[in-house]
C-alpha positions in Angstrom: 6.0 -26.5 -58.1 7.7 -26.5 -61.5 7.5 -22.7 -61.8 9.0 -22.3 -58.3 11.9 -24.5 -59.3 12.5 -22.5 -62.5 12.3 -19.3 -60.5 14.9 -20.5 -58.1 17.2 -21.6 -60.9 16.7 -18.2 -62.6 17.9 -16.4 -59.5 21.0 -18.7 -59.4 21.6 -17.7 -63.1 21.5 -14.0 -62.2 23.9 -14.7 -59.3 26.5 -16.6 -61.5 26.2 -13.9 -64.2 27.1 -11.3 -61.6 30.1 -13.5 -60.5 31.4 -13.9 -64.2 31.0 -10.2 -64.9 32.9 -9.4 -61.7 35.7 -11.9 -62.8 35.9 -10.1 -66.2 36.1 -6.8 -64.5 39.0 -8.0 -62.4 40.9 -9.3 -65.4 40.4 -6.0 -67.3 41.6 -4.0 -64.3 44.6 -6.3 -64.0 45.5 -5.7 -67.7 45.0 -2.0 -67.3 47.5 -1.9 -64.4 50.1 -4.0 -66.3 49.9 -2.0 -69.5 51.4 1.5 -69.3 50.9 2.6 -72.8 48.1 5.2 -73.1 46.9 3.7 -76.4 46.2 0.3 -74.8 44.5 1.8 -71.7 42.3 3.8 -74.0 41.4 0.5 -75.9 40.1 -0.9 -72.6 37.5 1.8 -72.2 34.9 0.0 -74.3 35.5 -3.2 -72.3 34.8 -1.2 -69.1 31.6 0.2 -70.8 30.4 -3.3 -71.7 31.1 -4.6 -68.2 29.3 -1.7 -66.7 26.3 -2.3 -69.0 26.4 -6.0 -67.9 26.1 -4.9 -64.3 23.3 -2.6 -65.1 21.4 -5.3 -66.9 22.0 -7.7 -64.1 20.2 -5.4 -61.7 17.5 -4.7 -64.4 16.8 -8.4 -64.7 15.7 -8.4 -61.1 13.0 -5.9 -61.7 12.1 -7.3 -65.1 11.4 -10.7 -63.5 9.0 -9.1 -61.1 7.2 -7.2 -63.9 7.1 -10.1 -66.4 5.9 -13.2 -64.6 6.5 -15.5 -67.6 9.8 -17.2 -66.8 10.4 -18.4 -70.3 10.0 -14.9 -71.7 12.5 -13.7 -69.1 15.0 -16.3 -70.2 14.7 -15.3 -73.8 15.2 -11.6 -72.9 18.3 -12.4 -70.8 19.8 -14.8 -73.3 19.4 -12.3 -76.2 20.9 -9.5 -74.0 23.8 -11.8 -73.0 24.6 -12.7 -76.6 24.6 -9.0 -77.5 26.9 -8.2 -74.7 29.3 -11.1 -75.6 29.3 -9.9 -79.2 30.2 -6.4 -78.1 32.9 -7.8 -75.8 34.4 -9.8 -78.7 34.3 -6.7 -80.9 36.0 -4.6 -78.3 38.7 -7.1 -77.5 40.0 -8.0 -81.0 37.2 -9.3 -83.1 38.4 -12.4 -84.9 41.3 -12.6 -82.5 39.2 -12.3 -79.3 39.2 -15.2 -76.9 35.9 -14.2 -75.4 33.9 -16.0 -78.0 34.0 -18.9 -75.6 31.2 -17.2 -73.6 28.7 -18.0 -76.4 28.4 -21.7 -75.4 27.6 -20.6 -71.8 24.5 -18.9 -73.0 23.6 -21.8 -75.2 24.0 -24.2 -72.3 21.8 -22.3 -69.9 19.2 -21.8 -72.7 19.0 -25.5 -73.0 18.7 -25.9 -69.2 15.8 -23.5 -69.0 14.1 -23.8 -72.4 15.0 -27.3 -73.4 16.4 -28.2 -76.9 14.4 -25.6 -78.8 15.8 -22.8 -76.7 19.3 -24.1 -77.2 18.9 -24.2 -81.0 17.5 -20.7 -81.0 20.5 -19.5 -78.9 22.9 -21.4 -81.2 21.3 -19.7 -84.2 21.5 -16.2 -82.7 25.1 -16.8 -81.6 26.0 -18.0 -85.1 24.3 -15.0 -86.6 25.9 -12.4 -84.3 29.4 -13.9 -84.5 29.3 -14.5 -88.3 27.9 -11.0 -88.9 30.6 -9.5 -86.7 33.4 -11.3 -88.5 31.9 -10.4 -92.0 31.6 -6.7 -91.1 35.2 -6.8 -89.8 36.4 -8.5 -92.9 34.8 -5.9 -95.2 36.2 -3.1 -93.1 32.9 -1.8 -91.9 33.9 -2.1 -88.2 37.2 -2.2 -86.6 38.1 -3.6 -83.2 39.3 -1.1 -80.6 42.3 -3.2 -79.7 45.1 -1.0 -80.9 45.4 2.3 -82.9 47.6 0.7 -85.6 45.3 -2.3 -86.2 46.3 -4.2 -89.4 43.7 -6.7 -90.7 45.4 -9.3 -92.9 43.2 -12.4 -92.7 42.2 -14.2 -95.9 38.5 -14.9 -96.7 39.1 -18.7 -96.4 40.4 -18.3 -92.8 37.5 -16.0 -91.9 35.0 -18.5 -93.4 36.6 -21.4 -91.6 36.6 -19.5 -88.3 32.9 -18.7 -88.7 32.1 -22.3 -89.9 33.9 -23.9 -86.9 32.2 -21.6 -84.4 28.7 -22.3 -85.9 29.3 -26.0 -86.0 30.5 -25.9 -82.3 27.5 -23.8 -81.3 25.0 -26.4 -82.7 27.0 -29.4 -81.4 27.0 -27.8 -77.9 23.3 -27.2 -78.2 22.6 -30.8 -79.3 24.9 -32.3 -76.7 23.4 -30.1 -73.9 19.9 -31.0 -75.1 20.8 -34.7 -75.0 22.4 -34.4 -71.5 19.3 -32.4 -70.2 16.9 -35.1 -71.6 18.9 -37.8 -70.0 19.0 -35.9 -66.7 15.3 -35.3 -66.9 14.6 -39.0 -67.7 16.9 -40.0 -64.8 15.1 -37.5 -62.5 11.7 -38.8 -63.5 12.9 -42.4 -62.9 14.4 -41.4 -59.6 11.1 -39.7 -58.6 9.2 -42.9 -59.5 11.6 -44.9 -57.4 11.4 -42.5 -54.6 7.6 -42.5 -54.8 7.6 -46.3 -54.8 10.1 -46.3 -51.9 8.0 -43.8 -50.0 4.9 -45.9 -50.6 6.7 -49.0 -49.4 8.1 -47.2 -46.4 4.6 -45.9 -45.6 3.2 -49.4 -46.0 5.9 -50.7 -43.7 5.3 -48.1 -41.1 1.5 -48.6 -41.3 1.9 -52.3 -40.7 4.3 -51.8 -37.9 2.2 -49.1 -36.3 -1.1 -51.0 -36.8 -0.2 -54.3 -35.0 -1.2 -54.6 -31.4 2.1 -56.2 -30.5 4.9 -54.0 -29.2 7.9 -53.8 -31.5 11.2 -52.1 -30.6 14.6 -52.3 -32.2 18.0 -51.7 -30.5 21.5 -51.3 -31.9 24.5 -53.3 -30.9 25.2 -50.8 -28.1 21.8 -51.4 -26.5 20.2 -48.1 -27.6 16.5 -48.1 -28.5 16.2 -47.0 -32.2 12.5 -47.5 -32.9 9.3 -47.9 -30.9 5.8 -48.5 -32.4 2.4 -47.5 -31.1 1.7 -50.9 -29.8 4.7 -50.7 -27.6 3.6 -47.3 -26.4 0.2 -48.7 -25.5 1.6 -51.7 -23.6 4.4 -49.9 -21.7 2.9 -46.4 -21.3 6.1 -44.8 -22.6 6.0 -42.3 -25.5 8.4 -42.9 -28.4 9.9 -39.4 -27.9 10.8 -40.2 -24.3 12.9 -43.3 -24.9 14.4 -43.1 -28.4 18.2 -43.4 -28.3 18.1 -44.3 -24.6 19.6 -47.5 -23.2 17.3 -50.5 -22.9 18.8 -51.1 -19.4 17.7 -47.6 -18.2 14.1 -47.8 -19.6 13.3 -51.5 -19.1 15.7 -52.8 -16.4 13.6 -55.9 -15.6 13.3 -56.9 -19.3 17.0 -56.2 -19.9 18.0 -58.2 -16.8 16.0 -61.3 -18.0 17.5 -61.0 -21.5 21.1 -60.8 -20.2 20.8 -63.2 -17.3 19.1 -66.0 -19.2 21.0 -65.3 -22.5 17.8 -64.8 -24.4 19.4 -62.7 -27.2 19.8 -65.7 -29.5 17.6 -65.9 -32.6 14.0 -67.3 -32.1 14.2 -67.0 -28.3 10.8 -66.8 -26.6 10.2 -66.1 -23.0 7.8 -64.4 -20.5 8.6 -61.6 -18.1 6.5 -59.8 -15.5 7.2 -56.0 -15.8 5.2 -53.1 -14.2 2.3 -55.4 -13.3 2.0 -56.8 -16.8 2.9 -60.3 -18.0 4.8 -59.9 -21.4 5.4 -62.6 -23.9 8.6 -61.7 -25.8 10.5 -63.0 -28.8 13.9 -61.9 -30.1 15.2 -61.8 -33.6 18.4 -60.3 -35.1 18.2 -57.0 -37.1 20.4 -57.2 -40.2 21.3 -54.7 -43.0 21.2 -55.3 -46.8 24.5 -57.2 -46.5 23.0 -59.6 -43.9 25.3 -58.1 -41.3 23.8 -57.9 -37.8 23.3 -54.3 -36.7 21.1 -54.9 -33.7 18.1 -56.8 -32.4 14.3 -56.7 -32.8 12.2 -57.3 -29.7 8.6 -58.2 -30.2 6.4 -58.4 -27.1 2.7 -58.8 -26.3 0.7 -58.2 -23.1 -0.4 -61.6 -21.9 -2.2 -60.4 -18.8 -5.7 -60.7 -20.3 -4.8 -64.0 -22.0 -3.6 -65.4 -18.7 -6.7 -64.2 -17.0 -8.8 -65.9 -19.7 -6.8 -69.1 -19.2 -7.4 -69.0 -15.5 -11.1 -68.3 -16.1 -11.4 -71.3 -18.5 -9.5 -73.5 -16.0 -11.9 -72.4 -13.3 -14.9 -73.1 -15.5 -13.6 -76.5 -16.2 -13.4 -77.3 -12.5 -16.9 -75.9 -12.1 -18.2 -78.0 -15.0 -16.7 -81.1 -13.3 -18.3 -80.1 -10.1 -21.6 -79.7 -12.0 -21.4 -83.3 -13.2 -21.1 -84.5 -9.7 -23.7 -82.1 -8.2 -26.9 -83.8 -9.1 -25.9 -87.3 -7.8 -24.2 -85.9 -4.8 -27.0 -83.6 -3.9 -29.5 -86.4 -4.2 -27.4 -88.7 -2.1 -27.0 -86.1 0.6 -30.4 -84.3 0.7 -32.6 -87.4 0.9 -30.9 -88.8 4.0 -30.6 -85.3 5.4 -34.4 -84.8 5.0 -35.1 -88.2 6.6 -32.9 -87.3 9.6 -34.1 -83.7 9.9 -37.8 -84.5 10.3 -37.5 -87.1 13.1 -35.0 -84.9 15.0 -37.3 -81.9 14.9 -40.2 -84.1 16.2 -38.0 -85.6 18.9 -36.9 -82.2 20.0 -40.5 -81.1 20.5 -41.8 -84.2 22.3 -38.9 -85.3 24.4 -38.2 -83.7 27.8 -34.4 -83.4 27.7 -32.1 -82.2 30.4 -29.7 -79.4 29.7 -26.8 -81.5 28.4 -29.1 -83.5 26.0 -30.7 -80.2 24.8 -27.3 -78.8 23.9 -26.4 -82.0 22.0 -29.7 -81.7 20.1 -29.0 -78.1 19.2 -25.5 -79.1 17.9 -27.2 -81.7 15.7 -29.7 -79.2 14.4 -27.0 -76.6 13.6 -25.0 -79.2 11.8 -28.0 -80.2 9.8 -28.7 -76.5 8.9 -25.1 -76.0 7.9 -25.0 -79.1 5.8 -28.3 -78.1 4.1 -26.9 -74.6 3.4 -23.7 -76.2 2.0 -25.7 -78.4 -0.4 -27.8 -75.4 -1.6 -24.6 -73.3 -2.2 -23.0 -76.3 -4.0 -26.0 -76.6 -6.3 -26.1 -72.9 -7.0 -22.4 -72.8 -7.9 -22.5 -75.9 -10.0 -25.8 -75.3 -11.8 -26.8 -71.6 -11.8 -30.4 -71.2 -13.1 -31.5 -68.3 -15.3 -33.3 -66.0 -12.9 -35.8 -63.3 -13.5 -34.3 -59.9 -13.7 -35.6 -56.3 -13.4 -34.6 -52.8 -12.3 -33.7 -52.9 -8.6 -32.7 -50.3 -6.1 -29.2 -51.1 -4.8 -29.5 -48.5 -2.0 -32.5 -50.3 -0.5 -30.6 -53.6 -0.6 -27.5 -52.2 1.1 -29.5 -50.5 3.8 -31.5 -53.7 4.5 -28.3 -55.8 4.6 -26.6 -53.3 7.0 -29.6 -53.5 9.3 -29.5 -57.3 9.2 -25.8 -57.3 9.8 -26.3 -55.8 13.3 -28.2 -59.0 14.3 -25.7 -61.5 12.8 -23.2 -63.4 15.0 -20.2 -61.7 13.2 -21.3 -58.2 14.2 -19.4 -56.2 16.8 -20.3 -52.8 18.2 -16.8 -51.4 17.7 -17.0 -51.7 13.9 -17.4 -48.3 12.1 -19.6 -48.3 9.0 -18.9 -45.6 6.3 -21.5 -45.4 3.6 -21.1 -43.2 0.6 -23.6 -43.9 -2.2 -24.0 -42.0 -5.5 -27.2 -40.7 -7.0 -27.4 -43.6 -9.4 -29.1 -46.4 -7.4 -30.9 -48.5 -10.1 -29.3 -51.5 -11.7 -30.6 -54.4 -13.8 -30.5 -57.8 -12.2 -32.0 -60.4 -9.9 -32.7 -58.9 -6.5 -32.1 -62.1 -4.5 -28.8 -62.9 -6.3 -27.5 -59.3 -6.0 -28.5 -59.4 -2.3 -26.4 -62.5 -1.9 -23.4 -61.0 -3.7 -23.4 -57.9 -1.4 -24.1 -60.0 1.7 -21.2 -62.4 1.1 -18.8 -59.5 0.5 -20.0 -57.6 3.6 -19.8 -60.8 5.7 -16.2 -61.6 4.6 -15.2 -58.0 5.3 -16.7 -58.0 8.8 -14.9 -61.3 9.6 -11.6 -59.8 8.6 -12.0 -56.6 10.5 -10.0 -56.3 13.8 -11.3 -54.6 16.9 -12.1 -51.0 16.2 -12.1 -51.6 12.5 -13.8 -49.9 9.6 -16.3 -51.2 7.0 -16.6 -48.9 4.0 -19.3 -49.1 1.3 -19.3 -46.9 -1.8 -21.0 -46.7 -5.1 -20.3 -44.7 -8.2 -21.3 -44.7 -11.9 -18.5 -45.7 -14.3 -18.1 -46.3 -18.0 -16.1 -49.4 -19.1 -15.8 -50.7 -22.6 -18.5 -48.2 -23.8 -20.9 -49.7 -21.2 -22.5 -48.1 -18.2 -21.9 -49.8 -14.9 -22.5 -49.2 -11.2 -19.4 -49.8 -9.2 -19.9 -51.2 -5.7 -16.8 -50.9 -3.5 -16.8 -52.8 -0.2 -13.5 -52.3 1.7 -12.1 -53.1 5.2 -8.9 -52.4 7.1 -8.5 -56.0 8.2 -5.8 -58.5 7.8 -5.8 -58.5 4.0 -4.8 -61.3 1.6 -1.3 -62.2 0.6 -0.5 -61.5 -3.1 0.1 -65.1 -3.9 -3.4 -66.1 -2.7 -5.3 -63.3 -4.4 -5.8 -65.3 -7.6 -7.3 -68.2 -5.6 -10.1 -66.4 -3.7 -12.7 -67.1 -6.5 -11.8 -70.8 -6.6 -14.3 -73.3 -5.1 -13.4 -74.6 -1.7 -10.6 -72.2 -1.2 -10.9 -70.4 2.2 -8.8 -68.9 5.0 -11.8 -69.0 7.4 -11.8 -72.1 9.5 -15.6 -72.1 9.6 -16.1 -71.3 5.9 -16.8 -73.7 3.0 -14.9 -71.8 0.4 -18.0 -71.4 -1.8 -19.0 -67.8 -0.9 -16.7 -65.8 -3.3 -17.0 -68.5 -6.0 -20.8 -68.1 -5.9 -20.4 -64.3 -6.0 -18.1 -64.5 -9.0 -20.6 -66.9 -10.8 -23.5 -64.5 -10.1 -21.6 -61.4 -11.3 -20.5 -63.2 -14.5 -24.1 -64.3 -15.2 -25.1 -60.6 -14.8 -22.4 -59.6 -17.4 -20.5 -57.8 -14.7 -17.0 -57.8 -13.4 -15.3 -58.4 -10.0 -11.8 -57.9 -8.7 -10.0 -58.0 -5.4 -7.3 -55.5 -4.3 -5.6 -56.3 -1.1 -2.5 -55.6 0.9 -1.5 -57.8 3.9 -2.1 -55.9 7.2 -3.8 -53.0 5.5 -7.1 -54.4 4.3 -9.0 -55.5 1.2 -11.0 -53.8 -1.5 -13.7 -55.8 -3.2 -14.9 -54.1 -6.4 -18.0 -55.2 -8.3 -19.2 -53.7 -11.6 -22.9 -54.4 -12.4 -24.6 -53.2 -15.5 -27.1 -50.4 -15.1 -29.2 -51.3 -18.2 -30.1 -54.7 -19.7 
């Protein structure tokens, strides 16, 4: 990574060198146009030669950098060449009088940038050597600047020495100052990288926390635009972050937005519940502020309470069942003993007495009432105190066929009912045969009672995986009158029934048996269109 950065900076150096040489060429051309004397124009020929050589070397550096991969060596070669060109340019443009000695510090500075303090000191030493040698040779008359044909050198030794001394001092001062500046810049860059790394880690930790929580978190600005949306929010709402970012809250969640605006829930610490898309969401609102504690939006945190509410309802239902269980023993004892004492004599009287038709009907009414009361007590005890039954692998197809055959002889059966049976290849489940039989019979009986004339009873099974467990799903549906939505949560409650002849214990017992088998049950119904009763029973223990 460091070599890539140096290589990029080296290319920028080549580019700026090309710009500076071009600038010098423009100045030389401008001087050549302004000066009309042939002697002065002839004096510019060496300058053109040096500039041409600089162009040539600029292109040569491109190929040298590809041949010599060591970047530091490339910098040393280029800095030495540049110092030689600058010395030649100074010699060609007046020697001690030349203003182009100001280019020496440029080489020293970029040497420090690329090669640190050591490279800057080397460049300063070479610059001092070249410039001092040039002025000494000029002083002793060994070389003469090509500035004019009648050049007259009349500088004293003290002036020449002071000129060399000042330049040397300035070269080393520039090298030291540039080294100090580069060190400070490097230190600041390292500190900035540490701060950025710490900030990135903090930002990553913040994002990890936000993305890991199960609750949905979204932020909106003061204009109502959604600015952030975590994974918990995606899971709860079903929307992807990319689909709703920068969209209006009113457009994406109109129900939620309506509740927030209507009931003025935007104030800090506000908590409320809202039903949206079939889910019950528990929401809380808090202001979103910047570093100056100025409000820039709002943060909305929400959680799906659907499962929690179902658990609360289940706990409440179990409380009622527990209360029923406390009364069950005494109530059953008080009912069954007198019922048994009444049942025996009535049955004996019905055999020995010769009754007319009216009295026989009255006797049958008494016997039917006794049977119904006895069945109610049994169901009541089963609901209140379910016993641990023996379980095994049972064939659900055999049970369904047997129950459908028995259904044709029940009082609820009508010949105009169409039965559709669609069973899967998986027929074995783990459970108690009598209890599973009772579950299916209660559901079939309820469906038949709800079916109108010419109705349809549909029974289907399929193998499903839910919560990493293998279940057999049993679907019993009808096209009957259906159940109103407000009553669908009550169907598993004890003593709730819409059938005038029912006790309200059938589906409550079904729910208790399914729960004891570690299964699941749910009702889907639409008034006037029918009801689907779905039971999941485990295939394996």
